[in-house]
Backbone as CSV, one residue per row, in Angstrom:
resi,resn,N_x,N_y,N_z,CA_x,CA_y,CA_z,C_x,C_y,C_z
1,UNK,-28.265,-18.603,-25.476,-27.583,-17.875,-23.926,-28.196,-16.214,-23.759
2,UNK,-28.225,-16.088,-22.890,-29.011,-14.371,-22.383,-27.467,-13.937,-22.202
3,UNK,-26.934,-12.708,-22.723,-25.982,-12.018,-22.835,-26.127,-10.885,-21.273
4,UNK,-25.051,-11.250,-20.713,-25.235,-10.309,-19.274,-25.116,-8.803,-19.917
5,UNK,-25.548,-7.905,-19.227,-25.863,-6.332,-19.679,-24.564,-6.060,-19.263
6,UNK,-24.310,-4.903,-19.909,-23.150,-3.754,-19.790,-23.021,-3.642,-18.153
7,UNK,-21.859,-3.668,-17.803,-21.931,-2.942,-16.381,-21.653,-1.332,-16.366
8,UNK,-21.962,-0.964,-15.143,-21.961,0.538,-14.837,-20.287,1.079,-15.881
9,UNK,-20.630,2.099,-16.395,-19.108,2.319,-16.969,-18.608,3.268,-16.010
10,UNK,-17.192,3.208,-15.592,-16.453,3.636,-14.489,-15.071,4.192,-15.409
11,UNK,-14.508,5.606,-14.559,-13.270,5.581,-15.101,-12.278,5.646,-14.064
12,UNK,-11.143,4.885,-14.200,-10.332,4.262,-12.886,-9.028,5.233,-13.048
13,UNK,-8.797,5.256,-11.602,-7.515,6.160,-11.094,-6.424,5.675,-10.400
14,UNK,-5.606,5.489,-10.941,-4.445,4.876,-10.046,-3.253,5.491,-9.696
15,UNK,-3.018,5.521,-8.501,-2.015,6.892,-8.015,-0.757,5.717,-7.137
16,UNK,0.533,5.123,-7.617,1.374,4.521,-6.715,2.658,5.363,-6.164
17,UNK,3.199,5.064,-5.163,4.473,5.508,-4.714,5.228,4.180,-4.640
18,UNK,6.422,4.814,-4.002,7.335,3.565,-3.889,6.841,2.334,-2.834
19,UNK,5.885,2.873,-1.828,5.577,2.044,-0.906,3.674,1.781,-0.769
20,UNK,2.842,2.712,-1.466,1.682,2.612,-2.153,0.958,2.529,-2.856
21,UNK,-0.495,2.151,-3.140,-0.884,2.027,-4.105,-2.241,2.323,-3.714
22,UNK,-2.676,3.554,-4.666,-4.196,3.679,-4.432,-5.269,3.799,-5.476
23,UNK,-6.500,3.095,-5.614,-7.386,3.044,-6.327,-8.708,4.208,-6.244
24,UNK,-9.341,4.712,-7.593,-10.433,5.215,-6.861,-11.530,5.051,-8.430
25,UNK,-12.373,4.663,-8.401,-13.489,4.829,-9.419,-14.461,5.727,-9.243
26,UNK,-14.874,6.697,-10.658,-15.851,7.578,-10.569,-17.120,7.154,-11.530
27,UNK,-17.964,7.582,-11.494,-18.827,7.896,-12.588,-18.505,9.009,-13.851
28,UNK,-19.207,8.724,-14.605,-18.821,9.932,-16.129,-18.889,11.509,-14.971
29,UNK,-19.553,11.352,-13.937,-19.886,12.745,-13.712,-18.758,13.170,-12.559
30,UNK,-17.931,12.108,-12.236,-16.880,12.369,-11.611,-17.163,12.108,-9.890
31,UNK,-18.289,11.780,-9.847,-18.942,10.896,-8.300,-18.179,9.564,-7.802
32,UNK,-17.751,9.589,-6.464,-16.798,8.745,-6.136,-17.719,7.048,-6.303
33,UNK,-17.366,6.038,-6.655,-17.995,4.810,-6.917,-17.565,4.172,-6.023
34,UNK,-16.083,3.916,-5.975,-15.290,3.241,-5.230,-13.838,3.658,-4.788
35,UNK,-13.311,3.387,-3.528,-11.685,3.945,-3.392,-11.146,2.637,-2.781
36,UNK,-9.847,2.618,-3.026,-9.261,1.530,-2.055,-7.817,1.697,-1.943
37,UNK,-7.113,0.809,-1.146,-5.728,1.383,-0.830,-4.995,0.139,-0.110
38,UNK,-3.604,0.265,-0.940,-2.854,-1.131,-0.299,-1.384,-1.020,-0.146
39,UNK,-0.902,-1.265,0.837,0.423,-0.903,0.793,1.303,-1.703,-0.086
40,UNK,2.223,-1.692,-0.963,3.136,-2.367,-1.689,4.185,-3.195,-1.369
41,UNK,4.114,-4.458,-1.684,5.394,-5.148,-1.072,6.923,-4.770,-2.139
42,UNK,7.907,-5.533,-1.856,9.158,-5.239,-2.707,8.712,-5.912,-3.823
43,UNK,8.813,-4.978,-4.895,8.731,-5.489,-6.611,9.886,-5.452,-7.085
44,UNK,10.326,-6.496,-7.590,11.570,-6.460,-8.361,11.844,-6.041,-9.414
45,UNK,10.688,-6.462,-10.183,10.887,-6.051,-11.835,9.324,-5.632,-12.145
46,UNK,9.220,-5.920,-13.501,8.138,-5.384,-14.248,6.968,-6.243,-14.219
47,UNK,7.459,-7.609,-14.415,6.854,-8.624,-13.765,6.090,-8.863,-12.898
48,UNK,6.655,-8.728,-11.985,6.135,-8.314,-10.349,5.291,-7.340,-10.205
49,UNK,5.431,-5.967,-10.389,4.583,-5.029,-10.529,3.341,-5.054,-11.540
50,UNK,3.641,-6.118,-12.606,2.335,-6.124,-13.319,1.226,-7.118,-12.558
51,UNK,1.738,-7.785,-11.912,1.147,-9.020,-11.519,0.572,-8.073,-10.047
52,UNK,1.280,-7.592,-9.412,0.625,-6.829,-7.949,-0.254,-5.649,-8.412
53,UNK,0.357,-4.553,-9.308,-0.975,-3.307,-9.599,-1.825,-3.809,-10.562
54,UNK,-1.292,-4.151,-11.788,-2.476,-4.744,-12.489,-3.481,-5.712,-12.105
55,UNK,-2.722,-6.603,-11.382,-3.726,-7.785,-10.568,-4.773,-7.051,-9.680
56,UNK,-4.447,-6.514,-9.004,-5.169,-5.426,-7.985,-6.511,-4.914,-8.389
57,UNK,-6.232,-4.153,-9.791,-7.219,-3.785,-10.416,-8.093,-4.552,-11.157
58,UNK,-7.568,-5.651,-11.822,-8.453,-6.755,-12.177,-9.019,-7.580,-11.184
59,UNK,-8.648,-7.474,-10.415,-9.423,-8.227,-8.812,-10.416,-7.799,-8.225
60,UNK,-10.251,-6.407,-8.360,-11.341,-5.234,-7.633,-12.626,-5.674,-8.930
61,UNK,-12.386,-5.396,-10.279,-13.193,-5.307,-10.951,-13.982,-6.766,-10.811
62,UNK,-13.356,-7.864,-10.697,-13.722,-9.113,-10.500,-14.581,-9.684,-9.547
63,UNK,-14.076,-8.863,-8.374,-15.301,-8.604,-6.853,-16.497,-8.391,-7.333
64,UNK,-16.629,-7.508,-7.913,-18.015,-6.513,-8.782,-18.891,-7.354,-9.724
65,UNK,-17.999,-8.732,-10.359,-18.930,-9.423,-11.372,-19.231,-8.334,-12.655
66,UNK,-20.293,-8.499,-13.124,-20.508,-7.654,-14.351,-20.798,-6.253,-13.874
67,UNK,-21.112,-5.722,-12.691,-21.324,-4.627,-12.551,-20.843,-3.780,-12.871
68,UNK,-19.786,-3.147,-13.071,-18.823,-2.464,-13.678,-17.880,-2.613,-14.931
69,UNK,-17.890,-1.487,-15.549,-16.570,-1.786,-16.602,-15.876,-0.612,-16.866
70,UNK,-14.628,-0.647,-17.149,-13.616,0.812,-17.279,-13.899,1.005,-18.333
71,UNK,-14.172,2.478,-18.748,-13.693,3.095,-19.902,-12.420,3.533,-20.311
72,UNK,-11.818,3.976,-19.313,-10.819,4.433,-19.179,-9.622,4.346,-17.833
73,UNK,-8.441,4.422,-17.759,-7.443,4.120,-16.466,-6.475,5.314,-16.831
74,UNK,-6.304,6.038,-16.156,-5.135,6.784,-15.772,-4.060,6.419,-14.594
75,UNK,-2.815,6.170,-14.739,-2.053,6.191,-13.816,-0.763,6.975,-13.462
76,UNK,-1.384,7.257,-12.374,-0.123,8.808,-11.786,1.004,7.899,-11.440
77,UNK,2.330,8.146,-11.419,3.638,7.659,-11.510,4.738,8.369,-10.752
78,UNK,5.204,7.982,-10.204,6.444,8.460,-9.190,7.450,8.591,-9.911
79,UNK,7.755,9.540,-10.977,9.058,9.845,-11.465,9.094,10.535,-12.762
80,UNK,9.842,10.247,-13.803,10.059,10.623,-15.009,9.015,9.634,-16.202
81,UNK,8.299,10.159,-16.624,7.584,9.396,-17.669,7.383,9.834,-18.811
82,UNK,7.602,8.865,-19.857,6.906,9.304,-20.954,5.785,9.044,-21.147
83,UNK,4.865,9.968,-21.424,3.567,9.895,-21.597,3.177,8.973,-22.897
84,UNK,3.961,9.353,-24.368,3.303,8.499,-25.238,3.349,6.967,-25.203
85,UNK,4.916,6.878,-24.956,5.235,5.212,-24.867,4.455,4.673,-23.349
86,UNK,3.970,5.459,-22.272,3.367,4.866,-21.382,4.500,3.887,-20.319
87,UNK,5.964,4.664,-20.619,7.023,3.966,-19.726,7.411,4.881,-18.699
88,UNK,7.405,4.218,-17.781,8.352,5.114,-16.579,9.414,5.166,-16.516
89,UNK,10.139,6.001,-16.987,11.609,6.253,-17.568,12.658,5.876,-16.337
90,UNK,12.421,7.047,-14.973,13.294,6.680,-13.739,12.462,7.242,-12.724
91,UNK,12.702,6.463,-11.936,12.012,6.434,-10.397,13.168,6.896,-9.497
92,UNK,13.239,8.001,-8.778,14.404,8.027,-8.000,14.010,7.191,-6.481
93,UNK,13.030,6.833,-6.416,12.835,5.955,-5.260,13.234,4.315,-4.950
94,UNK,12.923,3.909,-6.473,13.280,2.743,-6.798,13.820,2.177,-8.248
95,UNK,14.998,1.960,-7.947,15.741,2.136,-9.159,15.448,1.000,-10.141
96,UNK,14.926,0.075,-9.751,14.607,-1.412,-10.303,13.224,-1.253,-10.961
97,UNK,12.616,0.150,-10.824,11.331,0.176,-11.671,11.541,1.065,-12.988
98,UNK,13.035,1.344,-13.196,13.023,2.479,-14.676,13.203,1.664,-15.423
99,UNK,12.557,2.258,-16.544,12.223,1.703,-18.053,10.758,0.575,-17.682
100,UNK,10.102,0.915,-16.590,8.752,-0.070,-16.538,7.503,0.569,-17.152
101,UNK,7.277,-0.577,-18.020,6.351,-0.262,-19.334,5.041,-0.318,-18.521
102,UNK,4.515,0.704,-18.187,3.337,0.666,-17.055,2.303,0.594,-18.049
103,UNK,1.746,1.434,-19.226,0.617,0.992,-19.753,0.451,-0.452,-20.146
104,UNK,1.144,-0.942,-20.560,1.609,-2.299,-21.124,1.218,-3.574,-19.819
105,UNK,1.902,-2.785,-18.892,1.745,-3.632,-17.667,0.194,-3.999,-16.823
106,UNK,-0.401,-3.029,-17.113,-1.567,-2.690,-16.697,-2.640,-3.365,-17.312
107,UNK,-2.534,-2.971,-19.027,-3.016,-3.690,-20.066,-3.208,-5.567,-20.158
108,UNK,-2.163,-5.978,-19.521,-1.926,-7.630,-19.552,-3.286,-7.965,-18.428
109,UNK,-3.768,-7.300,-17.825,-4.780,-7.496,-16.509,-6.059,-7.311,-16.744
110,UNK,-6.399,-6.038,-18.033,-7.638,-5.672,-17.974,-7.849,-4.733,-19.466
111,UNK,-8.482,-4.950,-20.574,-8.740,-4.538,-21.508,-9.587,-3.209,-21.384
112,UNK,-8.998,-2.196,-21.500,-9.376,-0.403,-21.484,-8.200,0.403,-21.765
113,UNK,-8.705,1.252,-22.360,-7.446,2.457,-22.691,-6.746,3.109,-21.273
114,UNK,-5.550,2.855,-21.350,-4.601,3.193,-20.288,-3.693,4.298,-20.638
115,UNK,-3.253,5.170,-20.224,-2.435,6.097,-19.680,-1.791,6.612,-18.738
116,UNK,-0.363,6.707,-18.872,0.623,6.972,-17.709,0.824,8.151,-17.453
117,UNK,0.950,8.989,-16.702,1.690,10.290,-16.426,2.313,10.633,-15.118
118,UNK,3.323,11.406,-15.156,3.959,11.975,-13.548,2.818,12.273,-12.646
119,UNK,3.340,12.234,-11.679,2.299,12.324,-10.380,2.111,13.771,-10.308
120,UNK,3.096,14.365,-10.758,3.046,15.900,-10.120,2.248,16.721,-11.138
121,UNK,2.138,15.898,-12.672,2.008,16.221,-13.827,0.115,16.378,-13.474
122,UNK,-0.104,14.995,-12.962,-1.428,14.569,-12.664,-2.071,15.746,-11.525
123,UNK,-1.235,15.997,-10.394,-1.798,17.249,-9.284,-1.783,18.601,-10.039
124,UNK,-0.996,18.759,-10.787,-1.133,20.248,-11.310,-2.361,20.444,-12.147
125,UNK,-2.461,19.248,-13.184,-3.801,19.795,-14.092,-4.862,19.721,-13.201
126,UNK,-5.015,18.711,-11.837,-6.531,18.870,-11.160,-6.404,20.197,-10.626
127,UNK,-5.473,21.024,-10.071,-5.367,22.245,-9.470,-5.667,23.548,-10.203
128,UNK,-5.433,23.237,-11.474,-5.792,24.074,-12.176,-6.951,24.031,-12.752
129,UNK,-7.541,22.624,-13.001,-8.987,22.295,-13.469,-9.953,22.930,-12.313
130,UNK,-9.458,22.430,-11.240,-10.751,22.982,-9.909,-9.907,23.435,-8.391
131,UNK,-8.792,23.741,-8.505,-8.117,23.779,-7.341,-7.735,25.221,-7.222
132,UNK,-6.338,25.022,-6.355,-5.906,26.383,-5.770,-5.427,27.171,-7.076
133,UNK,-5.177,26.757,-8.287,-5.080,27.596,-9.382,-5.874,27.378,-10.194
134,UNK,-7.192,27.414,-10.360,-8.277,27.316,-11.032,-7.959,28.430,-12.089
135,UNK,-8.471,28.016,-13.248,-8.194,28.558,-14.119,-6.848,29.554,-14.706
136,UNK,-6.075,29.157,-13.895,-4.451,30.038,-14.621,-3.829,29.442,-15.514
137,UNK,-3.438,29.867,-16.444,-2.833,29.336,-17.253,-1.068,29.416,-16.799
138,UNK,-0.456,29.904,-15.763,1.087,29.760,-15.701,1.095,29.515,-14.430
139,UNK,1.377,28.122,-13.996,1.539,27.900,-12.871,2.956,26.729,-12.494
140,UNK,3.129,27.129,-11.390,4.669,26.201,-10.790,4.192,25.380,-9.699
141,UNK,4.016,23.950,-9.727,3.409,22.846,-8.554,4.775,22.273,-7.834
142,UNK,4.417,22.354,-6.903,5.759,21.671,-5.965,5.550,20.739,-5.074
143,UNK,5.773,19.589,-5.496,5.401,18.506,-4.216,6.527,18.511,-3.179
144,UNK,6.314,18.946,-1.607,7.436,18.816,-0.915,7.207,17.567,0.227
145,UNK,7.196,16.665,-0.378,7.034,15.267,0.464,7.959,14.100,-0.493
146,UNK,8.976,13.628,0.848,9.771,12.921,0.242,10.955,13.462,-0.654
147,UNK,10.996,13.035,-1.839,11.835,13.400,-2.943,10.959,14.748,-3.202
148,UNK,11.736,16.162,-2.944,10.829,17.158,-3.674,10.611,17.062,-5.353
149,UNK,9.811,17.707,-5.939,9.496,17.484,-7.691,8.615,18.441,-7.725
150,UNK,9.052,19.153,-8.632,7.944,20.347,-9.140,7.274,19.720,-10.770
151,UNK,6.387,20.676,-11.007,5.895,20.671,-12.472,5.344,22.110,-12.930
152,UNK,5.408,22.315,-14.005,5.278,23.733,-14.757,4.323,23.933,-15.713
153,UNK,3.373,24.571,-15.598,2.682,24.694,-16.819,2.779,26.809,-17.427
154,UNK,2.979,26.672,-18.721,3.392,27.661,-19.354,1.906,28.003,-20.318
155,UNK,1.680,28.702,-20.761,0.534,29.351,-21.418,-0.447,27.910,-21.612
156,UNK,-0.936,27.577,-20.402,-1.717,26.369,-20.758,-1.260,25.049,-20.773
157,UNK,-0.277,24.896,-21.061,0.699,23.604,-21.335,1.648,23.275,-20.645
158,UNK,1.599,21.920,-20.023,2.579,21.404,-18.966,3.889,21.138,-19.630
159,UNK,4.812,21.631,-19.092,6.523,21.992,-19.621,6.594,20.321,-19.294
160,UNK,7.338,19.484,-20.186,7.940,18.205,-19.923,9.383,18.216,-20.409
161,UNK,9.844,19.295,-20.835,11.398,18.818,-21.164,11.537,17.903,-22.268
162,UNK,12.893,17.771,-22.943,13.427,17.262,-23.776,13.428,15.785,-23.323
163,UNK,13.584,15.383,-22.508,13.957,13.794,-21.819,12.980,14.024,-21.148
164,UNK,11.921,14.820,-21.018,10.589,14.396,-19.956,11.377,14.739,-18.168
165,UNK,12.257,15.066,-18.610,12.717,15.511,-17.055,12.303,17.154,-16.066
166,UNK,12.128,17.736,-16.778,11.360,18.925,-16.212,10.737,18.978,-15.134
167,UNK,11.072,19.580,-13.910,10.478,19.628,-12.943,11.306,19.003,-11.929
168,UNK,12.558,18.347,-12.127,13.218,17.582,-11.023,14.006,18.768,-10.262
169,UNK,14.176,18.678,-8.796,14.831,19.615,-7.793,15.997,18.877,-7.263
170,UNK,17.093,18.170,-8.398,18.348,18.040,-7.187,19.044,18.691,-6.678
171,UNK,18.432,20.257,-6.703,19.494,20.503,-5.126,18.799,20.657,-3.973
172,UNK,17.713,19.922,-3.723,16.725,20.244,-2.346,16.986,18.627,-1.764
173,UNK,17.308,18.701,-0.657,17.485,17.352,-0.132,15.909,16.741,0.260
174,UNK,15.858,15.467,0.478,14.854,14.717,0.834,13.768,14.950,1.926
175,UNK,12.553,15.162,2.013,11.995,15.744,3.194,11.252,14.822,3.989
176,UNK,12.019,14.490,5.422,11.473,13.556,5.896,10.331,13.596,6.663
177,UNK,9.548,12.478,6.414,8.219,12.388,7.098,7.818,13.048,8.555
178,UNK,7.123,13.808,8.687,6.790,14.150,10.060,7.897,14.873,10.937
179,UNK,8.871,15.203,10.385,10.304,15.961,10.839,9.766,17.255,10.801
180,UNK,10.257,18.304,11.610,10.187,19.730,11.376,11.108,19.973,10.773
181,UNK,11.157,20.972,9.776,12.261,21.545,8.782,13.155,22.531,9.878
182,UNK,14.519,22.267,9.725,15.355,23.448,10.593,15.316,24.529,9.519
183,UNK,15.949,25.668,9.981,15.830,27.038,9.340,16.688,27.124,7.964
184,UNK,17.799,26.150,7.982,18.883,25.986,6.978,17.827,25.365,5.986
185,UNK,17.460,24.363,6.200,16.010,23.807,5.166,15.388,24.679,4.424
186,UNK,14.696,25.392,5.162,13.785,26.291,5.182,14.038,27.580,3.924
187,UNK,15.297,28.052,4.168,16.140,28.764,3.246,16.434,28.379,2.012
188,UNK,16.978,27.069,2.150,17.502,26.323,0.830,16.484,26.404,-0.312
189,UNK,15.123,25.561,0.288,13.592,25.443,-0.405,13.405,26.662,-0.502
190,UNK,12.954,27.952,0.418,12.886,28.938,-0.791,13.570,29.394,-1.664
191,UNK,15.244,29.554,-1.384,16.039,29.911,-2.476,15.773,29.006,-3.812
192,UNK,15.509,28.299,-3.865,15.570,27.357,-4.925,14.102,27.658,-5.683
193,UNK,13.083,27.599,-4.909,12.136,27.819,-5.545,11.711,29.413,-5.794
194,UNK,12.507,29.965,-5.058,12.565,31.623,-5.615,12.931,32.043,-7.248
195,UNK,14.268,30.868,-7.257,14.994,31.031,-8.388,14.031,30.550,-9.286
196,UNK,13.486,29.281,-9.015,12.562,29.235,-10.367,11.365,29.423,-10.803
197,UNK,10.729,30.349,-9.629,9.738,30.885,-10.148,9.711,32.197,-10.939
198,UNK,11.125,32.686,-10.728,11.590,33.957,-11.201,11.796,33.814,-12.720
199,UNK,12.377,32.682,-12.980,12.873,31.933,-13.918,11.340,31.973,-14.988
200,UNK,10.062,31.375,-14.228,9.179,30.934,-14.974,8.191,32.088,-14.988
201,UNK,8.074,32.933,-14.032,6.912,33.841,-13.988,5.526,33.631,-13.952
202,UNK,5.257,32.414,-12.978,3.880,31.807,-12.892,3.090,33.151,-12.436
203,UNK,1.664,32.768,-12.390,0.623,33.668,-11.880,0.425,33.352,-10.582
204,UNK,0.748,31.946,-10.290,0.264,31.197,-8.903,1.802,29.724,-8.809
205,UNK,2.235,30.056,-7.202,2.991,28.825,-7.148,2.168,28.024,-5.803
206,UNK,1.883,26.936,-6.613,1.082,25.919,-5.242,2.218,24.917,-4.942
207,UNK,2.120,24.740,-3.476,2.923,24.301,-2.605,1.858,22.701,-2.446
208,UNK,2.680,21.798,-2.346,1.909,20.675,-1.534,2.828,19.839,-0.628
209,UNK,2.196,19.831,0.575,3.231,18.724,1.457,2.440,18.925,2.976
210,UNK,3.594,18.503,3.805,2.893,18.373,5.509,2.235,19.744,5.882
211,UNK,1.080,19.761,6.752,0.422,21.203,7.226,1.643,21.910,8.034
212,UNK,2.401,21.137,8.701,3.287,22.408,9.386,4.535,22.677,8.903
213,UNK,4.982,22.047,7.651,5.945,22.257,6.661,5.243,23.520,5.859
214,UNK,3.917,23.276,5.243,3.234,24.576,4.462,3.396,25.775,5.594
215,UNK,2.980,25.604,6.947,2.462,26.780,7.511,3.842,27.712,7.612
216,UNK,5.301,27.075,7.742,5.964,28.017,7.470,6.714,28.493,5.921
217,UNK,6.652,27.601,5.038,6.976,27.531,3.629,6.095,28.587,2.705
218,UNK,4.910,28.695,3.019,4.008,29.399,2.151,4.133,30.642,2.499
219,UNK,4.100,31.301,3.571,4.750,32.798,3.741,6.103,33.598,3.538
220,UNK,6.676,31.882,3.842,8.318,32.392,3.944,8.572,32.492,1.931
221,UNK,8.207,31.591,1.182,8.279,31.773,0.057,7.602,32.939,-0.494
222,UNK,6.457,33.218,-0.205,5.794,34.586,-0.590,6.703,35.737,-0.217
223,UNK,6.974,35.613,0.946,8.110,36.868,1.382,9.060,37.262,0.376
224,UNK,9.669,36.015,0.239,11.153,36.051,-0.602,10.688,36.251,-2.216
225,UNK,9.360,36.046,-2.325,8.998,36.315,-4.025,8.806,38.355,-3.864
226,UNK,8.109,38.577,-2.906,7.714,39.790,-2.648,8.724,40.833,-3.198
227,UNK,10.065,40.057,-2.572,11.463,41.223,-2.574,11.923,40.984,-3.775
228,UNK,12.228,39.713,-4.372,13.159,39.881,-5.401,12.028,39.317,-7.281
229,UNK,11.238,38.802,-7.247,10.313,38.491,-7.855,8.619,38.762,-7.912
230,UNK,8.256,40.251,-7.226,6.798,40.244,-7.157,5.967,39.964,-8.152
231,UNK,5.001,39.577,-7.768,3.596,39.285,-8.566,2.948,37.787,-8.422
232,UNK,3.900,37.191,-8.472,3.450,35.341,-7.927,2.441,35.152,-6.804
233,UNK,1.316,34.561,-6.754,0.542,34.130,-5.380,1.296,32.925,-4.936
234,UNK,1.344,32.743,-3.812,1.963,31.293,-3.350,0.779,30.867,-2.347
235,UNK,0.565,29.624,-3.022,-1.001,29.267,-1.741,-0.847,27.554,-1.905
236,UNK,-1.631,27.034,-1.033,-1.338,25.642,-0.753,-2.324,24.756,-1.664
237,UNK,-1.779,23.731,-2.177,-2.671,22.917,-2.734,-4.095,22.802,-2.033
238,UNK,-4.939,22.639,-2.727,-6.207,22.503,-2.672,-6.624,20.870,-1.900
239,UNK,-5.979,19.868,-3.216,-6.333,18.567,-2.984,-5.040,17.714,-2.072
240,UNK,-4.584,18.480,-1.519,-3.273,18.032,-0.767,-2.708,16.901,-1.261
241,UNK,-2.433,15.720,-0.681,-1.783,14.271,-1.405,-2.927,13.604,-2.228
242,UNK,-3.983,14.604,-2.640,-4.867,13.579,-3.454,-4.912,14.145,-4.487
243,UNK,-3.879,14.829,-4.965,-3.713,15.514,-6.337,-3.766,14.615,-7.592
244,UNK,-2.435,14.044,-7.125,-2.075,12.805,-8.101,-3.180,11.891,-8.677
245,UNK,-4.323,11.426,-7.496,-5.285,10.219,-8.126,-6.163,11.171,-8.295
246,UNK,-6.758,12.426,-7.615,-7.737,12.947,-8.908,-7.386,13.356,-10.486
247,UNK,-6.341,13.648,-10.459,-5.698,14.119,-11.430,-5.726,13.149,-12.485
248,UNK,-5.451,11.753,-11.905,-5.489,10.632,-12.813,-6.666,10.332,-13.361
249,UNK,-8.170,10.627,-12.862,-9.386,10.766,-13.095,-9.543,11.231,-14.530
250,UNK,-8.604,12.680,-14.498,-9.000,13.234,-15.464,-8.151,12.522,-16.520
251,UNK,-7.054,12.256,-16.509,-6.444,11.634,-17.516,-7.005,10.264,-17.964
252,UNK,-7.779,9.783,-17.253,-8.812,8.660,-17.579,-10.073,8.789,-18.616
253,UNK,-10.315,9.855,-18.041,-11.451,10.577,-18.804,-11.176,11.000,-20.519
254,UNK,-9.707,11.563,-20.327,-9.325,11.808,-21.621,-8.988,10.633,-22.197
255,UNK,-8.512,9.907,-21.666,-8.080,8.795,-22.564,-9.189,7.949,-22.858
256,UNK,-10.564,8.158,-22.039,-11.781,6.940,-22.584,-12.094,7.458,-23.999
257,UNK,-12.211,8.941,-23.936,-12.664,9.688,-25.007,-11.848,8.999,-26.403
258,UNK,-10.623,9.531,-26.016,-9.432,9.044,-27.108,-9.781,7.564,-27.552
259,UNK,-10.214,6.618,-26.768,-10.466,5.130,-27.250,-11.689,5.130,-28.012
260,UNK,-12.793,6.134,-27.543,-13.828,6.007,-28.184,-13.676,6.761,-29.554
261,UNK,-13.070,7.350,-29.703,-12.820,8.342,-31.119,-12.342,7.346,-32.235
262,UNK,-10.956,6.493,-31.576,-10.369,5.709,-32.528,-10.997,4.117,-33.001
263,UNK,-12.447,3.764,-32.578,-13.039,2.881,-32.479,-13.733,2.796,-33.864
């Protein structure tokens, strides 16, 4: 019996939120091969999440027959992640996902190296690699969509914290999609982020959010910093809300290399 030739090797990036799942496949040079997007139904537990998300990935490969094979899968997760264990420790949008074993759940459906990271960490990584903070070693990245969250890089290393909670912004209220920010909210965001910037002393502060919000917040925060902690540049994220997905490609590349090395 003739064996099927191996399929085209691809890197698989997965980015999910409380309501949406996005998948991106690239070749080894980062060129896009395929992109998919789905709304997520209510998923009450890990088994349901595994069938929906892991099943979607496996189904996508099944449709392609033997044309492609996954070298590595990077999963960007909405919340606090233990990247070593591959577990979503805490999700502020869906409490039922707390403790979700992301890596194990995906690997039940597809046999490939898998790594899970926080969405902001993934986005920060790609913004430093080739985005708004390219080549900077000290960066504060802030996502201002829904539940605000941040990620910090100090001396070229992402800060995770003792319990992987670094980057939480509990003092900030949720940001409503499509709604303008009132003056009080603008000042609250600028104040909290100015304090965080003064503490970390980054070269660059990258803000990601809706264009209308950033039109106000980028110059506002820059003005505050120029007075209280001059030096950092406040910029918009180059990759906007694609940052987590593109960062997951880089995670997939890393885990694929580590998988080859361990064989």
